[in-house]
N, C-alpha and C positions, 0 to 999 in steps of 0.2 A: 504494499500499500504505500510505500515512500514515494511512488511515482505520482501521487494524487497531489494537487496544490490545495493551499488553504485559502477558503473562501471567506469573504467578510463576516458570515455568521457562523464561523467555526470557533471551538472553545479557544480559551486563551492558552498560551504555551509559555509565557514569561510574566513575571508579576513584580512590581516594584513599590515599596512605601511610599507614600506621597507627603510631603512637607509643604503645606501651602504656602506661596510666596506671591509678592506683587511685582518683584523685583526682575525676575527672569521665567523663561520657560524652564521646566524640568526635564523635558527630553527633547531629542532631536527629531522625534516623529510622534505624531498622535498615539495614543493607547486606544484599544478596542473599547473600553469600557471602564468605570470606576466602581470599586465595592466600597460601599459606606458602612463603617463597623459601627459607629454611633450615630443616634438620629440628630438631625440639624440641617443646616443650610449649606449648599455647595455652590461656590461661586467659581465658574470656569470661563476660559476664553474659547470662542467658536474658531472655526479655521480663518476666519478673517480678522481675528485678534479682538472681536468685541466681547465684551463681557457680559455674562448671564448668570443670574442665581436660581437656583433649584431650591425653592424653600420647602422645609419640613421633610425632608427626605427621611424615611423611617431606617433604622439600624436593619443591616443585613441585606439592604438593596443593592442590586447589580444595576448602575445606572449607565443605560447604553449610549454614553456619548463619546466622541472622539475630540480629545483635547491634548494639548502639550502642556497646559498650565491650570493648576487650581489655585486660585487667588486666596490670600490671607484676608484681606478685606471682604468681609461678607460670608466666609466660611465659619461655620460653628461647630459642623461635624467633626468627627475626628476618627482616627484609625481607618483612613481612607488608604486604599491600594489600587494602583493603576494595573490594568490587566491588558497583555499584549497578545 
């Protein structure tokens, strides 16, 4: 099965703990999704660099967003993990 390519809906194969920051992107390319470990708001940048906040994201949610940055301003959730 190694000849099969990974599609956009395939499961994640890499993971990284996220430290929210307003100063820089946390990765060179967007993640597939974010796992939210504790309930709160998640502020991210979209592909154009525009900030958007997802309010009241429940603990245990996998948020299907492609982003390079989780902003510290506006993010109240913790234990966030990027899925690739």
